PLY file of the C-alpha trace (Angstrom):
ply
format ascii 1.0
element vertex 455
property float x
property float y
property float z
element edge 454
property int vertex1
property int vertex2
end_header
11.65 10.02 -10.96
12.67 8.57 -7.62
10.79 9.58 -4.47
12.46 11.97 -2.04
12.80 9.00 0.32
14.85 6.97 -2.19
17.04 9.94 -3.05
18.04 10.62 0.56
19.21 7.21 1.84
20.96 4.07 0.63
20.05 0.94 2.60
22.91 -1.51 3.16
22.97 -4.34 0.65
22.41 -7.95 1.62
23.63 -11.13 -0.05
21.32 -13.51 -1.97
20.13 -16.73 -0.35
23.26 -18.94 -0.03
21.44 -22.21 -0.64
18.82 -24.54 0.83
17.82 -24.00 4.44
15.11 -24.93 6.93
13.74 -22.33 9.35
10.60 -21.93 11.47
9.29 -18.98 9.39
9.93 -17.26 6.07
8.59 -13.91 4.89
8.30 -13.10 1.18
8.92 -9.39 0.64
11.26 -6.90 2.37
9.01 -3.89 2.50
7.98 -2.40 5.79
5.31 -5.07 6.45
7.73 -7.93 5.79
10.59 -6.47 7.82
8.37 -5.67 10.80
6.79 -9.13 10.75
10.20 -10.78 10.71
11.41 -8.51 13.51
8.51 -9.31 15.84
8.71 -13.04 15.11
12.43 -13.01 15.93
11.62 -11.20 19.19
9.39 -14.17 20.04
12.31 -16.53 19.50
11.10 -17.68 16.08
13.94 -17.56 13.56
12.62 -15.88 10.44
14.27 -15.16 7.11
13.06 -12.58 4.59
13.35 -13.22 0.85
13.40 -10.13 -1.38
13.37 -10.23 -5.19
15.21 -6.91 -5.45
16.40 -4.64 -2.61
15.04 -3.89 0.86
12.31 -1.25 0.48
12.43 -1.34 -3.32
8.71 -2.03 -3.72
5.82 0.16 -2.62
7.35 1.34 0.68
9.64 3.79 -1.12
6.70 5.50 -2.88
4.42 6.19 0.08
3.57 9.65 1.39
4.48 8.14 4.78
1.51 9.16 6.88
1.06 7.06 10.02
-2.60 7.54 10.80
-5.73 5.80 12.01
-7.73 8.22 9.86
-8.43 6.18 6.75
-10.79 8.43 4.84
-14.39 8.05 6.06
-14.10 4.47 7.28
-15.50 4.41 10.83
-19.12 5.41 10.25
-19.29 2.71 7.56
-17.51 0.11 9.69
-20.04 0.48 12.50
-22.94 0.01 10.06
-21.39 -2.91 8.17
-19.66 -4.88 10.95
-20.98 -3.58 14.25
-19.41 -1.47 16.98
-17.11 -4.15 18.41
-15.37 -5.04 15.14
-15.13 -1.35 14.24
-13.49 -0.80 17.61
-10.99 -3.55 16.81
-10.03 -1.71 13.61
-9.67 1.60 15.42
-7.67 0.25 18.35
-5.31 -1.74 16.11
-4.45 1.35 14.07
-4.13 3.63 17.08
-1.83 1.06 18.71
0.24 0.95 15.51
1.01 4.68 15.80
2.09 4.22 19.40
4.29 1.27 18.47
6.08 3.21 15.73
6.88 5.90 18.25
8.12 3.34 20.78
10.43 1.67 18.26
11.83 4.99 17.05
12.50 6.08 20.62
13.84 2.83 22.05
16.11 2.06 19.09
17.20 5.63 18.47
16.17 5.59 14.80
16.65 9.01 13.20
13.73 8.98 10.76
12.10 12.42 11.21
9.24 10.93 13.23
6.80 13.69 14.14
3.41 13.70 15.85
0.80 15.87 14.13
-2.97 16.00 13.55
-4.58 14.49 10.45
-7.57 16.08 8.76
-10.25 15.14 6.27
-11.60 18.21 4.49
-14.43 19.09 2.14
-15.15 22.28 0.24
-18.80 21.44 -0.35
-20.35 19.50 2.55
-20.13 18.81 6.28
-22.60 16.09 7.27
-20.41 13.08 6.42
-17.46 14.73 8.16
-19.54 15.20 11.31
-20.69 11.57 11.19
-17.12 10.37 10.81
-15.91 12.45 13.75
-18.74 11.15 15.94
-18.11 7.55 14.88
-14.37 7.74 15.50
-14.89 9.35 18.90
-17.34 6.59 19.88
-14.56 4.08 19.13
-12.03 5.73 21.41
-10.20 7.95 18.91
-9.65 11.60 19.80
-11.55 13.15 16.89
-13.55 16.33 16.32
-15.35 18.33 13.64
-14.55 21.95 12.81
-14.77 24.57 10.09
-11.31 26.14 10.25
-7.90 24.79 9.16
-4.52 25.83 7.78
-5.28 25.24 4.08
-5.00 28.39 1.94
-8.47 28.03 0.43
-11.98 27.92 1.92
-13.37 24.66 3.27
-16.86 23.75 4.41
-15.56 21.58 7.22
-12.83 19.31 8.54
-12.64 16.17 10.66
-9.55 16.24 12.88
-7.76 13.24 14.39
-5.22 14.17 17.05
-1.86 12.52 17.81
-1.24 11.05 14.38
2.27 10.97 12.86
4.57 11.18 9.83
8.15 9.97 9.20
10.83 9.05 6.66
9.87 5.46 5.78
13.18 4.26 4.35
15.24 5.66 7.24
12.95 3.77 9.62
13.12 0.64 7.45
16.92 0.78 7.30
17.09 0.86 11.08
14.69 -2.04 11.57
16.27 -4.16 8.82
19.54 -4.25 10.75
17.87 -6.64 13.19
16.39 -8.97 10.56
17.87 -11.80 8.45
17.24 -10.67 4.85
18.36 -12.16 1.53
18.17 -9.78 -1.44
18.13 -10.60 -5.16
16.27 -13.78 -4.20
13.06 -13.95 -6.18
10.53 -16.53 -5.07
9.54 -18.67 -8.04
7.15 -21.14 -6.44
5.55 -21.97 -3.10
4.40 -25.54 -2.51
3.26 -26.63 0.94
6.16 -25.78 3.26
8.67 -25.23 0.44
9.56 -21.79 -0.93
11.61 -22.21 -4.11
14.03 -19.62 -5.49
16.81 -19.74 -8.08
19.31 -19.67 -5.20
17.83 -22.50 -3.18
14.76 -23.72 -1.35
13.63 -22.53 2.07
11.53 -25.01 4.01
9.47 -23.42 6.76
6.63 -24.21 9.11
5.14 -20.75 8.57
5.13 -18.82 5.27
4.12 -15.14 5.12
3.20 -13.44 1.83
4.08 -9.76 2.34
5.11 -8.80 -1.21
2.29 -6.30 -1.87
0.11 -8.50 -4.13
0.10 -12.32 -3.69
1.36 -14.00 -6.85
-0.28 -17.33 -5.94
-3.73 -17.46 -7.56
-5.11 -20.65 -5.96
-6.03 -21.01 -3.15
-6.98 -17.59 -1.83
-8.23 -16.18 -5.17
-6.89 -12.73 -4.29
-6.82 -11.84 -7.99
-10.64 -11.85 -7.88
-10.79 -9.87 -4.64
-8.49 -6.92 -5.34
-7.50 -4.40 -7.96
-4.68 -1.86 -7.96
-4.71 1.92 -8.22
-2.11 4.50 -9.19
-1.69 7.82 -7.38
0.73 10.70 -7.92
2.81 13.07 -5.78
4.78 16.24 -6.46
7.27 17.65 -3.95
7.07 21.45 -3.84
9.54 24.03 -2.65
8.32 27.50 -1.71
4.81 26.39 -0.71
3.23 27.13 2.68
3.73 24.02 4.81
0.86 23.03 7.13
1.54 21.48 10.52
-1.18 18.90 9.97
-1.79 16.32 7.22
-4.82 16.78 4.98
-6.90 14.61 2.66
-9.79 15.89 0.56
-12.93 13.75 0.43
-14.48 15.55 -2.56
-14.00 14.26 -6.10
-10.55 15.42 -7.16
-9.59 16.15 -3.56
-5.88 16.56 -2.80
-3.49 15.27 -0.15
-1.16 17.67 1.72
1.79 16.64 3.89
4.84 18.59 5.06
8.32 17.06 4.78
11.07 19.33 6.07
11.21 22.35 3.75
8.94 20.66 1.21
5.22 20.19 0.72
4.06 16.87 -0.72
0.94 17.37 -2.83
-0.85 14.19 -3.91
-3.82 13.27 -6.08
-4.89 12.19 -9.55
-5.59 8.60 -8.55
-7.09 6.04 -10.93
-7.40 2.30 -11.41
-4.19 0.91 -12.86
-4.49 0.44 -16.61
-7.73 2.41 -16.88
-8.61 5.92 -18.09
-5.20 6.65 -19.53
-6.65 7.24 -22.97
-9.21 9.75 -21.68
-6.57 12.40 -21.05
-4.89 13.73 -24.16
-1.12 14.09 -24.26
1.45 12.87 -21.77
2.14 13.84 -18.21
-1.52 14.71 -17.58
-1.77 13.47 -14.00
1.35 15.33 -12.97
0.27 18.36 -14.95
-3.00 18.35 -13.04
-1.05 18.53 -9.77
1.28 21.19 -11.15
-1.64 23.35 -12.23
-3.33 23.02 -8.86
-0.09 23.79 -7.03
0.38 26.97 -9.08
-3.18 28.03 -8.29
-2.78 27.45 -4.56
0.89 28.42 -4.15
1.89 30.79 -6.99
5.51 31.08 -5.78
6.20 27.34 -5.49
8.21 25.13 -7.83
8.46 21.37 -8.24
11.66 19.58 -7.25
10.54 15.95 -7.51
7.62 13.76 -8.53
6.74 10.09 -8.22
3.82 7.69 -8.20
2.57 4.88 -6.01
0.55 1.73 -6.52
-1.94 0.47 -3.95
-3.88 -2.79 -3.62
-7.59 -2.11 -3.12
-9.85 -4.81 -1.66
-13.53 -5.29 -2.41
-14.69 -3.65 0.81
-11.74 -1.31 1.34
-10.33 -3.21 4.34
-6.98 -5.04 4.23
-6.58 -8.81 4.14
-4.41 -9.83 7.10
-4.39 -13.37 8.45
-4.35 -16.93 7.19
-3.94 -17.10 3.42
-6.62 -19.77 3.01
-8.33 -22.48 5.01
-6.61 -24.93 2.63
-3.17 -23.60 3.66
-3.27 -23.07 7.46
0.51 -22.49 7.61
0.41 -19.70 4.99
-0.30 -16.09 5.99
-0.96 -12.94 4.01
-0.71 -9.18 4.43
-2.16 -7.31 1.44
-4.83 -4.86 0.32
-3.52 -1.95 2.39
-5.20 0.66 0.17
-3.78 4.14 0.71
-2.80 3.41 4.32
0.22 1.15 3.96
2.40 2.51 6.74
-0.09 2.11 9.59
-1.49 -1.12 8.20
1.98 -2.64 7.80
2.46 -2.33 11.56
-1.03 -3.72 12.21
-0.28 -6.67 9.94
3.08 -7.43 11.54
1.59 -7.51 15.03
-1.45 -9.60 14.06
0.56 -12.15 12.07
3.13 -12.49 14.86
0.34 -13.16 17.34
-1.28 -15.78 15.10
2.00 -17.54 14.27
2.92 -17.55 17.96
-0.28 -19.47 18.63
-1.91 -16.80 20.76
-5.43 -15.40 20.58
-5.84 -12.15 18.65
-9.35 -10.65 18.98
-8.50 -7.73 16.68
-7.78 -10.13 13.81
-11.49 -10.58 13.05
-12.02 -7.34 11.12
-8.88 -7.91 9.02
-9.41 -11.61 8.31
-9.40 -12.58 4.61
-12.37 -14.83 5.42
-14.53 -12.09 7.04
-18.15 -11.88 5.97
-18.95 -10.34 2.61
-20.64 -6.93 2.81
-22.95 -5.26 0.30
-20.08 -2.93 -0.59
-17.85 -5.94 -1.26
-20.46 -7.49 -3.55
-20.68 -4.25 -5.51
-16.89 -4.15 -5.69
-16.83 -7.74 -6.97
-19.20 -6.87 -9.81
-17.16 -3.83 -10.83
-13.86 -5.71 -10.63
-15.36 -8.59 -12.59
-16.49 -6.23 -15.36
-12.97 -4.83 -15.76
-11.53 -8.35 -15.81
-13.98 -9.55 -18.45
-13.22 -6.49 -20.60
-9.46 -7.03 -20.27
-9.73 -10.72 -21.11
-12.02 -10.00 -24.06
-9.49 -7.56 -25.53
-7.02 -10.44 -25.44
-8.90 -11.88 -28.41
-8.39 -8.76 -30.54
-5.40 -8.26 -32.90
-2.27 -7.30 -31.00
-0.85 -4.58 -33.25
2.77 -4.14 -34.27
4.49 -3.21 -31.01
7.73 -4.77 -29.75
6.01 -6.84 -27.07
2.98 -9.10 -26.84
0.55 -6.77 -25.01
-1.07 -9.49 -22.92
-0.26 -9.72 -19.22
1.56 -12.99 -18.43
-0.32 -13.17 -15.11
-3.74 -14.13 -16.49
-3.73 -12.87 -20.08
-5.56 -9.53 -19.83
-4.76 -7.00 -22.54
-2.32 -4.35 -21.32
-2.97 -0.63 -21.73
-0.27 1.93 -22.56
0.26 4.49 -19.79
1.78 7.64 -21.36
2.14 9.17 -17.91
4.94 6.81 -16.96
5.69 5.09 -20.28
4.56 1.71 -19.07
2.17 -1.07 -20.07
-0.40 -1.50 -17.28
-2.88 -4.32 -16.66
-6.44 -3.10 -15.94
-7.42 -6.46 -14.45
-4.95 -7.00 -11.62
-2.47 -4.12 -11.85
0.73 -5.70 -13.17
2.99 -3.16 -14.91
5.80 -3.42 -17.46
8.22 -0.90 -18.92
8.22 -0.04 -22.63
10.55 -2.98 -23.31
8.20 -5.39 -21.53
10.26 -5.83 -18.35
8.24 -6.46 -15.18
7.79 -3.41 -12.92
4.94 -4.43 -10.58
3.23 -7.76 -9.82
1.29 -9.98 -9.43
2.84 -11.10 -12.73
6.08 -13.01 -12.14
7.69 -12.73 -15.59
8.40 -10.16 -18.29
6.11 -9.79 -21.30
6.87 -11.94 -24.31
8.48 -10.35 -27.35
6.62 -10.13 -30.65
7.92 -12.53 -33.28
9.86 -10.86 -36.09
0 1
1 2
2 3
3 4
4 5
5 6
6 7
7 8
8 9
9 10
10 11
11 12
12 13
13 14
14 15
15 16
16 17
17 18
18 19
19 20
20 21
21 22
22 23
23 24
24 25
25 26
26 27
27 28
28 29
29 30
30 31
31 32
32 33
33 34
34 35
35 36
36 37
37 38
38 39
39 40
40 41
41 42
42 43
43 44
44 45
45 46
46 47
47 48
48 49
49 50
50 51
51 52
52 53
53 54
54 55
55 56
56 57
57 58
58 59
59 60
60 61
61 62
62 63
63 64
64 65
65 66
66 67
67 68
68 69
69 70
70 71
71 72
72 73
73 74
74 75
75 76
76 77
77 78
78 79
79 80
80 81
81 82
82 83
83 84
84 85
85 86
86 87
87 88
88 89
89 90
90 91
91 92
92 93
93 94
94 95
95 96
96 97
97 98
98 99
99 100
100 101
101 102
102 103
103 104
104 105
105 106
106 107
107 108
108 109
109 110
110 111
111 112
112 113
113 114
114 115
115 116
116 117
117 118
118 119
119 120
120 121
121 122
122 123
123 124
124 125
125 126
126 127
127 128
128 129
129 130
130 131
131 132
132 133
133 134
134 135
135 136
136 137
137 138
138 139
139 140
140 141
141 142
142 143
143 144
144 145
145 146
146 147
147 148
148 149
149 150
150 151
151 152
152 153
153 154
154 155
155 156
156 157
157 158
158 159
159 160
160 161
161 162
162 163
163 164
164 165
165 166
166 167
167 168
168 169
169 170
170 171
171 172
172 173
173 174
174 175
175 176
176 177
177 178
178 179
179 180
180 181
181 182
182 183
183 184
184 185
185 186
186 187
187 188
188 189
189 190
190 191
191 192
192 193
193 194
194 195
195 196
196 197
197 198
198 199
199 200
200 201
201 202
202 203
203 204
204 205
205 206
206 207
207 208
208 209
209 210
210 211
211 212
212 213
213 214
214 215
215 216
216 217
217 218
218 219
219 220
220 221
221 222
222 223
223 224
224 225
225 226
226 227
227 228
228 229
229 230
230 231
231 232
232 233
233 234
234 235
235 236
236 237
237 238
238 239
239 240
240 241
241 242
242 243
243 244
244 245
245 246
246 247
247 248
248 249
249 250
250 251
251 252
252 253
253 254
254 255
255 256
256 257
257 258
258 259
259 260
260 261
261 262
262 263
263 264
264 265
265 266
266 267
267 268
268 269
269 270
270 271
271 272
272 273
273 274
274 275
275 276
276 277
277 278
278 279
279 280
280 281
281 282
282 283
283 284
284 285
285 286
286 287
287 288
288 289
289 290
290 291
291 292
292 293
293 294
294 295
295 296
296 297
297 298
298 299
299 300
300 301
301 302
302 303
303 304
304 305
305 306
306 307
307 308
308 309
309 310
310 311
311 312
312 313
313 314
314 315
315 316
316 317
317 318
318 319
319 320
320 321
321 322
322 323
323 324
324 325
325 326
326 327
327 328
328 329
329 330
330 331
331 332
332 333
333 334
334 335
335 336
336 337
337 338
338 339
339 340
340 341
341 342
342 343
343 344
344 345
345 346
346 347
347 348
348 349
349 350
350 351
351 352
352 353
353 354
354 355
355 356
356 357
357 358
358 359
359 360
360 361
361 362
362 363
363 364
364 365
365 366
366 367
367 368
368 369
369 370
370 371
371 372
372 373
373 374
374 375
375 376
376 377
377 378
378 379
379 380
380 381
381 382
382 383
383 384
384 385
385 386
386 387
387 388
388 389
389 390
390 391
391 392
392 393
393 394
394 395
395 396
396 397
397 398
398 399
399 400
400 401
401 402
402 403
403 404
404 405
405 406
406 407
407 408
408 409
409 410
410 411
411 412
412 413
413 414
414 415
415 416
416 417
417 418
418 419
419 420
420 421
421 422
422 423
423 424
424 425
425 426
426 427
427 428
428 429
429 430
430 431
431 432
432 433
433 434
434 435
435 436
436 437
437 438
438 439
439 440
440 441
441 442
442 443
443 444
444 445
445 446
446 447
447 448
448 449
449 450
450 451
451 452
452 453
453 454
């Protein structure tokens, strides 16, 4: 099903690229990160065009729960230990500034997108110590945070960490407003990037600066992002008749849920898993959604579901996004990826950092987001885990393929696809590409459909 965001607005269509052109900057991807980056660059007097394979906002932006928050699970206590107080402060200040900037844009441009300030909470039903540490760490970095034991949730909790002055909004209404000020070409899929040339079926764009903002970079070398990220699925049901909290909530316990009010609805999220993995461990179909339905009936007996959808998120080795220069070998290429579950806030952070770098100005906050930042112990552990999944997926490639209608090997790097009964799709456990039951591409980094089996 479509998200409630997609069902409530139609963004104006744009024409495909009319032919070859040369511009100072080009952005690949018309999600919220790409549109914001192009907007800020144009404000600096740098003409920027955006190339979108489908429609504006047709990728991951339309499937978000649309929380704008600097509270990214329990990140700050770890950041201080792994990177030091100054770099942790850069992460905190960049995300806090992103919330303020969203509010400024909404106000100054008069965008009607249901923007609302509200607190954001982490909650646990079993422990308090990590919540206390996170509140103390965030407060030491300049965020207004606190620990408590009471909240609005209709079940007992051991404790909560509260961040004040966070926000929520309608992402596609905001995107529609911002896209009006940006030069976008839709139905213009990028086929190849070579040096300063971005090639599409409609023409070639030559640019001094090239920004990859299409969720997952499809270029494997240089950068090697395929070895540094995996993708995860998560699920949302929109409920009518449920008690709607004023704040936003995220559970830190295993199986913890996400709660977020949207008008007369409650958005209940959870059931996350690595794309292409663990589907076979849950008998039947619709298990992830059924899990959320069962929990919603337990918590809110009078509620009923009116919509459901899923999202896909890029997860980096250390949990921090990659924002900055794509590779030392390509100083004029830039990337914004690996946003995890925090795409709305991070999209704004990415747009502001990339604009600063492309403008040739110093950006101290870029250090913690840099793709070339130092490798932590957590990142090394993540590399080993990701490598194991990749080896397993590539090894399955050597097994017989079966008698399906498509060749069940991902055209990205050849990993064996897994059937996802939840959404009737073939998913890649290595890098997260997804295909419908006919083999048509749904999510990258793959660039092409699956091959058909020979008759």
